[in-house]
C-alpha positions as CSV (number, residue, x, y, z in Angstrom):
1,M,-12.8,-35.3,-3.2
2,T,-12.6,-31.6,-2.3
3,Y,-9.2,-29.9,-2.4
4,E,-7.8,-26.8,-0.9
5,A,-4.9,-24.6,-2.0
6,V,-1.8,-23.9,0.1
7,I,0.3,-21.0,-1.0
8,G,3.6,-19.5,0.2
9,L,5.2,-16.4,-1.2
10,E,8.8,-15.4,-1.6
11,V,9.0,-11.7,-2.1
12,H,12.2,-9.9,-3.1
13,V,12.3,-6.3,-2.1
14,Q,15.1,-4.0,-3.3
15,I,16.4,-1.9,-0.4
16,K,16.6,1.8,-1.2
17,T,20.2,2.7,-0.5
18,A,22.7,5.0,-2.2
19,S,25.2,2.3,-2.9
20,K,25.3,-1.5,-3.4
21,M,25.3,-4.2,-0.8
22,F,29.0,-5.0,-0.7
23,T,30.7,-2.1,-2.5
24,R,30.5,1.7,-2.7
25,V,29.4,1.8,-6.3
26,A,26.1,3.6,-6.8
27,A,22.8,1.7,-6.8
28,G,20.2,3.0,-9.3
29,Y,17.8,2.5,-12.1
30,G,17.6,3.7,-15.7
31,H,21.3,4.3,-16.3
32,E,23.2,3.2,-19.4
33,P,23.8,-0.5,-19.3
34,N,26.9,-1.7,-17.3
35,T,27.8,1.7,-15.9
36,L,27.0,1.0,-12.3
37,T,29.8,-1.6,-11.9
38,D,33.2,-2.0,-10.3
39,P,35.6,-4.9,-9.6
40,V,33.4,-6.2,-6.8
41,V,30.2,-6.2,-8.9
42,L,32.0,-7.9,-11.8
43,A,33.9,-10.3,-9.5
44,L,37.3,-9.4,-10.8
45,P,40.2,-11.2,-9.1
46,G,41.3,-9.7,-5.8
47,A,38.1,-7.7,-5.2
48,L,36.7,-8.2,-1.7
49,P,33.2,-7.3,-0.3
50,V,32.5,-4.7,2.4
51,M,29.1,-4.6,4.1
52,N,26.6,-1.7,3.6
53,K,25.4,-0.7,7.0
54,A,22.4,1.2,5.6
55,A,21.1,-2.0,4.1
56,L,21.4,-3.7,7.5
57,D,19.6,-0.9,9.1
58,A,16.8,-1.2,6.6
59,I,16.2,-4.9,7.0
60,I,16.3,-4.7,10.8
61,K,13.7,-1.9,10.6
62,A,11.6,-4.0,8.2
63,G,11.8,-6.9,10.7
64,L,10.7,-4.6,13.6
65,L,7.7,-3.3,11.5
66,L,6.6,-6.9,10.8
67,G,7.1,-8.1,14.4
68,C,10.1,-10.4,13.6
69,E,12.6,-11.6,16.1
70,I,15.9,-9.9,15.2
71,A,18.7,-12.5,15.5
72,P,21.5,-11.5,17.8
73,V,24.0,-12.8,15.3
74,C,23.5,-13.4,11.5
75,K,26.1,-14.6,9.0
76,W,26.7,-14.6,5.3
77,D,26.7,-17.6,3.0
78,R,27.5,-18.3,-0.7
79,K,24.6,-19.7,-2.7
80,N,26.3,-21.4,-5.7
81,Y,24.7,-21.5,-9.1
82,F,25.9,-20.9,-12.6
83,Y,23.9,-18.4,-14.6
84,P,25.0,-15.4,-16.7
85,D,23.3,-12.8,-14.6
86,S,25.6,-13.6,-11.6
87,P,29.2,-12.7,-12.4
88,K,30.7,-14.5,-9.4
89,N,28.7,-17.7,-10.2
90,Y,27.5,-17.5,-6.6
91,Q,25.2,-15.1,-4.7
92,I,26.1,-13.8,-1.2
93,S,23.0,-14.5,0.8
94,Q,22.0,-15.8,4.3
95,Y,21.1,-19.5,4.8
96,D,20.9,-20.9,8.3
97,Q,21.4,-17.7,10.3
98,P,19.1,-15.0,8.7
99,I,18.8,-11.7,10.3
100,C,14.9,-11.8,10.9
101,L,12.9,-14.7,12.1
102,G,9.1,-15.1,12.4
103,G,6.8,-12.1,12.3
104,S,3.6,-11.7,10.3
105,V,1.8,-9.5,7.7
106,E,-1.7,-8.2,8.5
107,I,-4.1,-8.5,5.6
108,E,-7.7,-7.5,4.9
109,L,-9.8,-9.8,2.7
110,P,-12.4,-8.4,0.4
111,G,-15.6,-7.3,2.2
112,A,-19.1,-8.3,1.3
113,A,-19.3,-4.9,-0.5
114,R,-16.8,-2.3,-1.5
115,N,-17.8,0.0,1.4
116,I,-17.7,-2.7,4.1
117,M,-14.5,-3.7,6.0
118,G,-13.4,-7.3,5.2
119,E,-12.0,-9.9,7.6
120,H,-8.5,-9.2,8.9
121,K,-6.0,-11.9,9.5
122,R,-2.2,-12.3,10.0
123,I,-0.1,-14.3,7.6
124,P,2.9,-15.7,9.5
125,L,6.4,-15.3,8.1
126,T,9.2,-17.9,8.2
127,R,12.1,-15.4,7.8
128,I,13.5,-12.3,6.1
129,H,17.1,-12.5,4.9
130,L,19.5,-10.1,3.2
131,E,21.3,-10.8,0.0
132,E,22.6,-9.2,-3.2
133,D,20.6,-8.8,-6.4
134,V,21.7,-10.2,-9.7
135,G,22.0,-8.6,-13.1
136,K,19.3,-8.4,-15.7
137,L,19.1,-10.5,-18.9
138,N,17.7,-8.8,-22.0
139,H,16.6,-11.4,-24.6
140,G,16.6,-10.4,-28.2
141,A,15.6,-12.2,-31.4
142,T,19.1,-13.7,-31.9
143,D,21.0,-13.0,-28.7
144,S,20.8,-12.4,-25.0
145,L,22.7,-9.5,-23.4
146,V,23.4,-8.9,-19.7
147,D,23.2,-5.6,-17.9
148,Y,25.0,-5.8,-14.5
149,N,23.7,-2.4,-13.2
150,R,21.3,-4.2,-10.9
151,A,23.9,-6.8,-9.7
152,G,24.9,-6.2,-6.1
153,T,21.9,-4.1,-5.2
154,P,20.8,-4.8,-1.6
155,L,17.9,-7.3,-1.7
156,M,15.6,-8.5,1.1
157,E,13.8,-11.8,0.7
158,V,10.6,-12.0,2.7
159,V,9.5,-15.7,3.0
160,S,6.0,-16.5,4.2
161,D,4.8,-19.7,5.8
162,P,2.7,-21.8,3.5
163,A,-0.3,-20.2,5.1
164,L,-2.2,-18.4,2.3
165,A,-5.3,-20.2,1.0
166,S,-6.4,-18.3,-2.1
167,A,-5.3,-15.9,-4.8
168,D,-7.2,-13.1,-3.1
169,E,-5.3,-13.6,0.1
170,A,-2.0,-13.5,-1.8
171,Y,-3.1,-10.2,-3.4
172,A,-4.0,-8.7,0.0
173,Y,-0.7,-10.0,1.4
174,L,1.4,-8.3,-1.3
175,T,-0.6,-5.1,-1.1
176,S,-0.1,-4.9,2.7
177,L,3.6,-5.8,2.5
178,R,4.3,-3.3,-0.2
179,A,2.6,-0.5,1.8
180,T,4.7,-1.4,4.9
181,M,7.9,-1.2,3.0
182,I,7.0,2.1,1.4
183,Y,5.8,3.5,4.8
184,G,9.1,2.5,6.4
185,G,11.1,4.1,3.7
186,I,12.8,0.8,3.0
187,S,11.9,0.5,-0.7
188,D,9.8,2.3,-3.3
189,C,8.5,-1.2,-4.4
190,D,8.0,-0.2,-8.0
191,M,7.4,-3.6,-9.7
192,E,8.0,-2.1,-13.2
193,K,11.6,-1.3,-12.0
194,G,12.1,-4.7,-10.4
195,Q,12.1,-3.3,-6.9
196,L,9.4,-5.8,-5.8
197,R,9.4,-9.3,-7.3
198,C,7.4,-12.2,-6.2
199,D,7.6,-16.0,-6.6
200,A,4.7,-18.1,-5.5
201,N,4.9,-21.7,-4.2
202,I,1.5,-23.4,-4.8
203,S,0.2,-26.8,-3.9
204,V,-3.2,-28.5,-3.4
205,R,-4.3,-31.1,-0.9
206,P,-7.5,-32.8,0.2
207,V,-9.5,-30.7,2.6
208,G,-9.1,-32.0,6.2
209,T,-5.5,-33.2,5.7
210,T,-2.4,-31.5,7.0
211,K,0.4,-32.9,4.7
212,L,1.5,-30.5,2.1
213,G,1.0,-31.5,-1.6
214,T,3.7,-31.3,-4.2
215,K,4.5,-27.6,-4.8
216,V,5.0,-25.8,-8.0
217,E,6.9,-22.5,-8.1
218,L,5.4,-19.8,-10.3
219,K,7.7,-17.1,-11.7
220,N,7.4,-14.0,-13.9
221,L,4.7,-12.5,-11.7
222,N,5.5,-8.8,-12.5
223,S,2.5,-7.1,-11.1
224,I,0.3,-7.7,-8.0
225,S,-2.6,-8.4,-10.2
226,F,-0.6,-11.0,-12.2
227,V,0.3,-12.7,-8.9
228,R,-3.4,-13.1,-8.1
229,D,-4.2,-14.2,-11.7
230,G,-1.2,-16.6,-11.9
231,I,-2.0,-18.3,-8.6
232,A,-5.7,-18.8,-9.6
233,H,-4.5,-20.2,-12.9
234,E,-2.0,-22.6,-11.2
235,I,-4.6,-23.9,-8.7
236,K,-7.0,-24.6,-11.5
237,R,-4.2,-26.3,-13.5
238,Q,-3.2,-28.6,-10.6
239,L,-6.8,-29.6,-9.9
240,G,-7.2,-30.4,-13.6
241,V,-4.2,-32.7,-13.5
242,I,-5.5,-34.5,-10.5
243,E,-9.0,-34.9,-12.0
244,R,-7.4,-36.5,-15.0
245,G,-5.6,-39.0,-12.8
246,G,-2.2,-37.3,-13.3
247,T,0.6,-36.5,-10.8
248,I,1.8,-33.0,-9.9
249,V,5.5,-32.6,-10.6
250,Q,7.7,-30.3,-8.5
251,E,8.9,-27.7,-11.0
252,T,9.3,-24.1,-11.7
253,R,6.8,-22.6,-14.2
254,D,6.7,-19.3,-16.1
255,Y,3.4,-17.4,-16.0
256,D,2.5,-15.1,-18.8
257,G,0.1,-12.5,-17.5
258,M,-0.8,-11.2,-20.9
259,T,-2.1,-14.6,-22.1
260,G,-3.0,-16.1,-18.8
261,T,-1.0,-19.3,-19.5
262,S,2.1,-20.9,-18.0
263,Q,4.8,-23.3,-19.1
264,S,7.4,-25.4,-17.4
265,L,10.8,-23.9,-17.1
266,R,12.8,-26.5,-15.1
267,T,12.5,-29.0,-12.3
268,K,12.6,-27.3,-8.9
269,E,16.0,-27.1,-7.1
270,E,16.4,-28.0,-3.5
271,A,18.6,-26.2,-0.9
272,H,21.4,-28.8,-1.2
273,D,21.6,-28.1,-5.0
274,Y,23.0,-24.7,-4.2
275,R,25.9,-26.1,-2.0
276,Y,25.6,-23.3,0.6
277,F,28.7,-22.6,2.7
278,P,29.8,-19.6,4.9
279,D,31.3,-16.8,3.0
280,P,35.0,-16.7,4.0
281,D,35.3,-12.9,3.1
282,L,32.6,-11.6,5.4
283,M,32.4,-11.7,9.2
284,P,29.1,-12.5,11.0
285,V,27.0,-9.4,12.2
286,K,26.1,-8.9,15.8
287,V,22.9,-6.9,16.4
288,D,22.8,-5.5,20.0
289,A,19.8,-4.0,21.8
290,A,20.9,-0.4,21.2
291,W,21.0,-0.9,17.5
292,K,17.4,-2.3,17.5
293,E,16.0,0.4,19.8
294,R,17.5,3.2,17.6
295,L,15.7,1.7,14.6
296,R,12.5,1.0,16.5
297,A,12.2,4.7,17.3
298,E,12.2,5.4,13.6
299,C,9.3,2.9,12.8
300,P,6.2,4.6,11.6
301,E,2.6,3.8,12.3
302,L,1.4,1.1,9.8
303,P,-1.6,1.6,7.5
304,F,-4.1,-0.7,9.3
305,D,-3.1,0.8,12.7
306,K,-3.6,4.3,11.2
307,Q,-6.9,3.3,9.8
308,R,-8.2,2.0,13.1
309,R,-7.0,5.2,14.8
310,F,-8.7,7.5,12.2
311,M,-12.0,5.6,12.6
312,A,-11.8,5.8,16.4
313,D,-10.4,9.3,16.9
314,Y,-12.1,11.1,14.1
315,Q,-15.2,9.0,13.6
316,L,-14.3,8.6,9.9
317,P,-16.2,6.0,7.8
318,Y,-14.3,3.0,6.6
319,T,-14.4,4.1,2.9
320,L,-12.7,7.4,3.6
321,T,-10.0,5.9,5.8
322,S,-9.3,3.3,3.1
323,A,-8.7,6.1,0.6
324,L,-6.4,8.0,3.0
325,V,-4.1,5.5,4.8
326,W,-2.5,3.6,2.0
327,D,-0.6,6.7,0.9
328,S,1.6,7.9,3.8
329,A,2.0,11.4,2.3
330,L,-1.8,11.8,1.8
331,S,-2.6,10.7,5.4
332,A,0.0,13.1,6.8
333,Y,-1.5,15.9,4.7
334,F,-4.9,15.0,6.2
335,E,-3.7,15.0,9.7
336,E,-2.0,18.4,9.3
337,T,-5.3,19.7,7.9
338,V,-7.2,18.4,10.9
339,K,-4.7,19.9,13.3
340,I,-5.6,23.3,11.8
341,A,-9.3,22.8,11.2
342,G,-10.1,20.8,14.4
343,A,-11.0,17.2,14.9
344,A,-14.7,18.0,14.5
345,K,-14.1,18.9,10.9
346,A,-12.1,15.8,10.1
347,Q,-14.7,14.1,7.8
348,A,-15.3,17.3,5.9
349,A,-11.5,17.8,5.5
350,G,-11.0,14.2,4.4
351,N,-13.7,14.4,1.8
352,W,-12.1,17.5,0.2
353,I,-8.7,15.8,0.2
354,V,-9.8,12.4,-1.1
355,N,-12.3,13.7,-3.7
356,D,-11.5,17.2,-4.9
357,L,-7.7,17.4,-4.2
358,Q,-7.0,14.0,-5.7
359,R,-9.2,14.7,-8.7
360,E,-7.4,18.0,-9.4
361,L,-3.9,16.4,-8.9
362,S,-4.8,13.6,-11.3
363,A,-6.2,16.0,-14.0
364,A,-3.1,18.2,-13.7
365,G,-0.6,15.3,-13.6
366,R,0.9,16.6,-10.4
367,S,2.1,14.9,-7.2
368,L,0.9,15.9,-3.8
369,A,4.3,17.4,-3.1
370,D,3.8,19.8,-6.0
371,A,0.3,20.9,-5.1
372,R,-0.2,24.7,-4.4
373,V,-3.0,23.8,-2.1
374,R,-1.6,23.1,1.3
375,P,-3.4,21.8,4.5
376,G,-4.0,25.3,5.7
377,H,-6.0,26.1,2.5
378,V,-8.2,23.1,2.9
379,A,-8.7,23.8,6.6
380,A,-9.7,27.5,5.9
381,L,-12.2,26.4,3.2
382,V,-13.8,23.9,5.6
383,Q,-14.1,26.6,8.2
384,L,-15.6,29.1,5.7
385,I,-18.3,26.5,4.8
386,D,-19.0,25.6,8.5
387,S,-19.4,29.3,9.4
388,G,-21.9,29.8,6.6
389,A,-19.7,32.4,4.8
390,V,-19.5,30.1,1.8
391,L,-22.0,27.6,0.4
392,T,-20.9,24.2,-0.8
393,N,-21.5,24.9,-4.5
394,A,-19.5,28.1,-4.3
395,A,-16.8,26.2,-2.4
396,K,-16.3,23.8,-5.3
397,E,-15.5,26.8,-7.6
398,I,-13.2,28.3,-4.9
399,F,-11.3,25.0,-4.6
400,V,-10.6,24.8,-8.3
401,E,-9.2,28.3,-8.4
402,M,-7.3,27.7,-5.1
403,F,-5.7,24.6,-6.7
404,A,-4.6,26.6,-9.7
405,T,-3.4,29.7,-7.9
406,G,-2.5,28.8,-4.3
407,D,-4.6,31.8,-3.2
408,E,-6.4,31.8,0.2
409,P,-10.1,30.7,-0.1
410,A,-11.4,33.8,1.6
411,A,-9.6,36.0,-0.9
412,I,-11.0,34.0,-3.8
413,A,-14.5,34.2,-2.4
414,E,-14.2,38.0,-2.0
415,R,-12.7,38.5,-5.4
416,R,-15.3,36.5,-7.2
417,G,-18.3,37.4,-5.2
418,L,-18.8,33.9,-3.9
419,K,-19.6,34.7,-0.3
420,A,-23.1,33.6,0.9
421,A,-25.6,36.4,1.0
422,P,-27.2,36.8,4.5
423,T,-30.7,35.4,4.7
424,D,-33.5,37.4,6.4
425,A,-34.4,35.4,9.6
426,G,-38.1,35.9,9.2
427,E,-38.1,34.9,5.5
428,L,-36.0,31.8,6.4
429,E,-38.4,30.8,9.2
430,Q,-41.4,31.1,6.8
431,W,-39.7,28.9,4.2
432,C,-39.1,26.3,7.0
433,R,-42.7,26.5,8.2
434,D,-44.0,26.0,4.6
435,A,-41.6,23.0,4.0
436,I,-42.8,21.3,7.3
437,A,-46.5,21.9,6.4
438,A,-46.0,20.4,2.9
439,S,-44.5,17.1,4.3
440,P,-46.7,15.8,7.1
441,K,-45.3,12.2,6.6
442,A,-41.8,13.4,7.3
443,L,-43.0,15.4,10.3
444,T,-44.6,12.3,11.8
445,E,-41.4,10.3,11.2
446,F,-39.2,12.9,12.7
447,K,-41.4,13.2,15.8
448,A,-41.2,9.4,16.1
449,G,-37.4,9.6,16.3
450,K,-36.2,9.3,12.7
451,D,-33.7,12.1,12.6
452,S,-32.9,11.7,8.9
453,A,-36.5,12.7,8.1
454,I,-35.4,16.3,8.6
455,N,-33.7,16.1,5.2
456,A,-37.1,16.0,3.5
457,F,-37.6,19.7,4.6
458,K,-34.2,21.0,3.7
459,G,-34.6,20.5,-0.1
460,P,-37.7,22.7,-0.4
461,V,-36.2,25.4,1.9
462,M,-33.0,25.5,-0.3
463,K,-35.1,25.7,-3.4
464,A,-37.2,28.6,-2.0
465,A,-33.9,30.3,-1.1
466,K,-32.5,29.7,-4.6
467,G,-29.6,27.7,-3.1
468,K,-28.3,30.7,-1.2
469,A,-29.4,29.9,2.3
470,N,-26.9,28.9,5.0
471,P,-27.3,25.1,5.4
472,K,-26.3,25.4,9.1
473,L,-29.0,28.1,9.8
474,V,-31.6,26.0,7.8
475,D,-30.8,23.0,10.0
476,E,-31.0,25.1,13.3
477,T,-34.2,26.8,12.3
478,L,-35.9,23.6,11.3
479,R,-34.9,21.8,14.5
480,R,-36.1,24.8,16.6
481,L,-39.5,24.8,14.9
482,L,-39.9,21.0,15.0
483,A,-39.1,20.9,18.7
484,A,-41.9,23.3,19.4
485,M,-44.5,21.2,17.5
């Protein structure tokens, strides 16, 4: 019998706010243990919660970005469980009236090759609800210590439908969701800091059936790659159990990404095990149309929408847009450059940004915000090349110095003698005639309509010019001579 996998993801996203979910104490990372606490975080007697409106803004904005229905009223519930990372012995969460319902995450599956766009599909969401994070357990050789700095941090849980069919789909889903949260300014989604955490619910069933199999929850998936690897491992494990005549047990398993193995942690809890009931200290929240519209106006263009626009408006190839759109700062830098250089120079500008600028930033260990090279520098360099004042090889040298100094490209070219030398028109025409005469096959192909055949003449011309001829003049001269033949 052939089986298929059915996967649902529960993704916890820490919301980027200055203070915690139900108290004014600061939210943060990297502080001395147990310094970001107060009576509310530590659940001391008499302490009462007060809602953080910035966190509510963020989750509504996330819901709008993902096409969710924003509930007109949501409420708070207590999720009861006893564990040392939760000082109250319950978590304030949302159970039957979450703030966001439905929606979807657009994903792109791997293409047939790296430079080919893959299939796009939408993974439906069940809900997004808001809750508070718990503390962090630090396990030593002989003891376990609790740091409550993280406790009370605003936390969104994004719950997908059981609609993912493979480890690759799960990887694409997380990549897209993470980019959406970063684009929206909702979270930095740094998995090493615990700002994005994922649990996967995995089951298998015979192909052609609709009933879900027994699910296993996989935890400790602390990188997007480990999510993919862990799901692939669990699908293989479940199929192995079935092939041996065994039965899948509903449980929670811990996945070790370093060894590629998993082990059982506990049998899986059901919702009734948490004894949810409405929190008596918090009032329901009403979300009116004005609130939603204010946040809708702040929603940015998402990566896939931006990619489609770049390909349509600027005629950029898929590979270049893929390198630009997943970093909102980089794509904004590109658009500012194009605004100065002109849309016709978009691909040239994009190539300098993706290849040369990113290479220099990486080598220098700098961020884009720290770069001395601004969009106006790149636009000016592209225009110098296009006008023939600077040749491409010289432009490479100019860019390196421009990155180091922040000087204008024209000034660097003048200072270092890198401007292209004017080529005698008669001499250039003779070089072009010689190249055409030496390549009769390319001449026949070009006359038959193969435009790329002209490149067979350009190499010999540039060689005769010792690399100093203006490529634009070479192209124009060749086309004029070929049109007359």
